[in-house]
Backbone as XML, in Angstrom:
<?xml version="1.0"?>
<chain id="A" units="angstrom">
  <residue number="1" name="MET">
    <atom name="N" x="-69.727" y="-48.158" z="19.067"/>
    <atom name="CA" x="-68.612" y="-48.420" z="18.143"/>
    <atom name="C" x="-69.139" y="-48.747" z="16.740"/>
  </residue>
  <residue number="2" name="GLY">
    <atom name="N" x="-70.117" y="-49.650" z="16.695"/>
    <atom name="CA" x="-70.675" y="-50.040" z="15.403"/>
    <atom name="C" x="-71.356" y="-48.882" z="14.687"/>
  </residue>
  <residue number="3" name="LEU">
    <atom name="N" x="-72.011" y="-48.022" z="15.486"/>
    <atom name="CA" x="-72.734" y="-46.890" z="14.921"/>
    <atom name="C" x="-71.776" y="-45.894" z="14.281"/>
  </residue>
  <residue number="4" name="ILE">
    <atom name="N" x="-70.690" y="-45.602" z="14.985"/>
    <atom name="CA" x="-69.690" y="-44.662" z="14.460"/>
    <atom name="C" x="-69.122" y="-45.180" z="13.148"/>
  </residue>
  <residue number="5" name="LYS">
    <atom name="N" x="-68.858" y="-46.486" z="13.104"/>
    <atom name="CA" x="-68.325" y="-47.105" z="11.890"/>
    <atom name="C" x="-69.316" y="-46.940" z="10.738"/>
  </residue>
  <residue number="6" name="SER">
    <atom name="N" x="-70.584" y="-47.126" z="11.026"/>
    <atom name="CA" x="-71.622" y="-46.996" z="10.002"/>
    <atom name="C" x="-71.677" y="-45.579" z="9.454"/>
  </residue>
  <residue number="7" name="VAL">
    <atom name="N" x="-71.591" y="-44.599" z="10.360"/>
    <atom name="CA" x="-71.624" y="-43.195" z="9.947"/>
    <atom name="C" x="-70.423" y="-42.886" z="9.059"/>
  </residue>
  <residue number="8" name="GLU">
    <atom name="N" x="-69.246" y="-43.384" z="9.430"/>
    <atom name="CA" x="-68.045" y="-43.168" z="8.628"/>
    <atom name="C" x="-68.205" y="-43.777" z="7.250"/>
  </residue>
  <residue number="9" name="ASN">
    <atom name="N" x="-68.788" y="-44.979" z="7.197"/>
    <atom name="CA" x="-69.022" y="-45.632" z="5.905"/>
    <atom name="C" x="-69.983" y="-44.813" z="5.053"/>
  </residue>
  <residue number="10" name="LEU">
    <atom name="N" x="-71.034" y="-44.292" z="5.680"/>
    <atom name="CA" x="-72.002" y="-43.465" z="4.956"/>
    <atom name="C" x="-71.357" y="-42.210" z="4.393"/>
  </residue>
  <residue number="11" name="GLN">
    <atom name="N" x="-70.506" y="-41.575" z="5.201"/>
    <atom name="CA" x="-69.826" y="-40.366" z="4.736"/>
    <atom name="C" x="-68.919" y="-40.674" z="3.560"/>
  </residue>
  <residue number="12" name="GLN">
    <atom name="N" x="-68.259" y="-41.829" z="3.596"/>
    <atom name="CA" x="-67.382" y="-42.239" z="2.498"/>
    <atom name="C" x="-68.197" y="-42.470" z="1.219"/>
  </residue>
  <residue number="13" name="ILE">
    <atom name="N" x="-69.321" y="-43.167" z="1.368"/>
    <atom name="CA" x="-70.204" y="-43.427" z="0.225"/>
    <atom name="C" x="-70.728" y="-42.109" z="-0.349"/>
  </residue>
  <residue number="14" name="ASN">
    <atom name="N" x="-71.105" y="-41.195" z="0.548"/>
    <atom name="CA" x="-71.616" y="-39.885" z="0.141"/>
    <atom name="C" x="-70.582" y="-39.138" z="-0.676"/>
  </residue>
  <residue number="15" name="LYS">
    <atom name="N" x="-69.328" y="-39.182" z="-0.219"/>
    <atom name="CA" x="-68.232" y="-38.492" z="-0.914"/>
    <atom name="C" x="-68.048" y="-39.072" z="-2.311"/>
  </residue>
  <residue number="16" name="GLU">
    <atom name="N" x="-68.063" y="-40.404" z="-2.398"/>
    <atom name="CA" x="-67.880" y="-41.068" z="-3.691"/>
    <atom name="C" x="-69.035" y="-40.767" z="-4.636"/>
  </residue>
  <residue number="17" name="LEU">
    <atom name="N" x="-70.250" y="-40.723" z="-4.077"/>
    <atom name="CA" x="-71.423" y="-40.402" z="-4.894"/>
    <atom name="C" x="-71.311" y="-39.002" z="-5.474"/>
  </residue>
  <residue number="18" name="LYS">
    <atom name="N" x="-70.897" y="-38.045" z="-4.626"/>
    <atom name="CA" x="-70.760" y="-36.667" z="-5.099"/>
    <atom name="C" x="-69.750" y="-36.585" z="-6.233"/>
  </residue>
  <residue number="19" name="THR">
    <atom name="N" x="-68.666" y="-37.343" z="-6.109"/>
    <atom name="CA" x="-67.644" y="-37.359" z="-7.159"/>
    <atom name="C" x="-68.228" y="-37.912" z="-8.449"/>
  </residue>
  <residue number="20" name="LYS">
    <atom name="N" x="-68.973" y="-39.019" z="-8.340"/>
    <atom name="CA" x="-69.581" y="-39.638" z="-9.518"/>
    <atom name="C" x="-70.578" y="-38.690" z="-10.184"/>
  </residue>
  <residue number="21" name="ILE">
    <atom name="N" x="-71.382" y="-38.012" z="-9.364"/>
    <atom name="CA" x="-72.376" y="-37.085" z="-9.895"/>
    <atom name="C" x="-71.688" y="-35.937" z="-10.627"/>
  </residue>
  <residue number="22" name="THR">
    <atom name="N" x="-70.597" y="-35.437" z="-10.058"/>
    <atom name="CA" x="-69.843" y="-34.357" z="-10.700"/>
    <atom name="C" x="-69.301" y="-34.822" z="-12.046"/>
  </residue>
  <residue number="23" name="GLU">
    <atom name="N" x="-68.728" y="-36.030" z="-12.074"/>
    <atom name="CA" x="-68.189" y="-36.577" z="-13.321"/>
    <atom name="C" x="-69.299" y="-36.740" z="-14.352"/>
  </residue>
  <residue number="24" name="PHE">
    <atom name="N" x="-70.458" y="-37.214" z="-13.884"/>
    <atom name="CA" x="-71.592" y="-37.406" z="-14.785"/>
    <atom name="C" x="-72.048" y="-36.073" z="-15.371"/>
  </residue>
  <residue number="25" name="ASN">
    <atom name="N" x="-72.137" y="-35.050" z="-14.507"/>
    <atom name="CA" x="-72.555" y="-33.719" z="-14.973"/>
    <atom name="C" x="-71.595" y="-33.166" z="-16.007"/>
  </residue>
  <residue number="26" name="LEU">
    <atom name="N" x="-70.292" y="-33.359" z="-15.781"/>
    <atom name="CA" x="-69.297" y="-32.880" z="-16.739"/>
    <atom name="C" x="-69.463" y="-33.590" z="-18.084"/>
  </residue>
  <residue number="27" name="ALA">
    <atom name="N" x="-69.632" y="-34.896" z="-18.031"/>
    <atom name="CA" x="-69.794" y="-35.675" z="-19.265"/>
    <atom name="C" x="-71.077" y="-35.265" z="-19.991"/>
  </residue>
  <residue number="28" name="PHE">
    <atom name="N" x="-72.133" y="-35.049" z="-19.214"/>
    <atom name="CA" x="-73.415" y="-34.664" z="-19.785"/>
    <atom name="C" x="-73.319" y="-33.301" z="-20.470"/>
  </residue>
  <residue number="29" name="THR">
    <atom name="N" x="-72.613" y="-32.379" z="-19.827"/>
    <atom name="CA" x="-72.416" y="-31.039" z="-20.388"/>
    <atom name="C" x="-71.648" y="-31.119" z="-21.701"/>
  </residue>
  <residue number="30" name="LYS">
    <atom name="N" x="-70.598" y="-31.954" z="-21.723"/>
    <atom name="CA" x="-69.821" y="-32.129" z="-22.954"/>
    <atom name="C" x="-70.709" y="-32.680" z="-24.064"/>
  </residue>
  <residue number="31" name="LEU">
    <atom name="N" x="-71.554" y="-33.632" z="-23.709"/>
    <atom name="CA" x="-72.464" y="-34.236" z="-24.681"/>
    <atom name="C" x="-73.434" y="-33.188" z="-25.243"/>
  </residue>
  <residue number="32" name="LEU">
    <atom name="N" x="-73.992" y="-32.389" z="-24.347"/>
    <atom name="CA" x="-74.905" y="-31.333" z="-24.786"/>
    <atom name="C" x="-74.203" y="-30.353" z="-25.707"/>
  </residue>
  <residue number="33" name="ASN">
    <atom name="N" x="-72.979" y="-29.999" z="-25.383"/>
    <atom name="CA" x="-72.208" y="-29.081" z="-26.228"/>
    <atom name="C" x="-71.971" y="-29.681" z="-27.608"/>
  </residue>
  <residue number="34" name="LEU">
    <atom name="N" x="-71.681" y="-30.975" z="-27.636"/>
    <atom name="CA" x="-71.478" y="-31.649" z="-28.917"/>
    <atom name="C" x="-72.741" y="-31.604" z="-29.768"/>
  </residue>
  <residue number="35" name="ILE">
    <atom name="N" x="-73.859" y="-31.918" z="-29.132"/>
    <atom name="CA" x="-75.140" y="-31.893" z="-29.846"/>
    <atom name="C" x="-75.440" y="-30.486" z="-30.334"/>
  </residue>
  <residue number="36" name="HIS">
    <atom name="N" x="-75.184" y="-29.521" z="-29.477"/>
    <atom name="CA" x="-75.456" y="-28.123" z="-29.820"/>
    <atom name="C" x="-74.625" y="-27.676" z="-31.026"/>
  </residue>
  <residue number="37" name="SER">
    <atom name="N" x="-73.344" y="-28.015" z="-31.007"/>
    <atom name="CA" x="-72.499" y="-27.587" z="-32.128"/>
    <atom name="C" x="-72.795" y="-28.391" z="-33.390"/>
  </residue>
  <residue number="38" name="ALA">
    <atom name="N" x="-73.346" y="-29.591" z="-33.242"/>
    <atom name="CA" x="-73.675" y="-30.410" z="-34.409"/>
    <atom name="C" x="-74.939" y="-29.887" z="-35.099"/>
  </residue>
  <residue number="39" name="THR">
    <atom name="N" x="-75.826" y="-29.275" z="-34.317"/>
    <atom name="CA" x="-77.091" y="-28.807" z="-34.888"/>
    <atom name="C" x="-77.004" y="-27.372" z="-35.386"/>
  </residue>
  <residue number="40" name="ARG">
    <atom name="N" x="-75.858" y="-26.729" z="-35.180"/>
    <atom name="CA" x="-75.724" y="-25.342" z="-35.621"/>
    <atom name="C" x="-75.559" y="-25.245" z="-37.126"/>
  </residue>
</chain>
């Protein structure tokens, strides 16, 4: 029982991490685009 709960918690954390990483990548891309257009 405890093990299954742990696995579920890990999957939830994994899902949240993936979301955060995606958000970070989007923000990073926007930042790079800003820098790129500023240096043109």
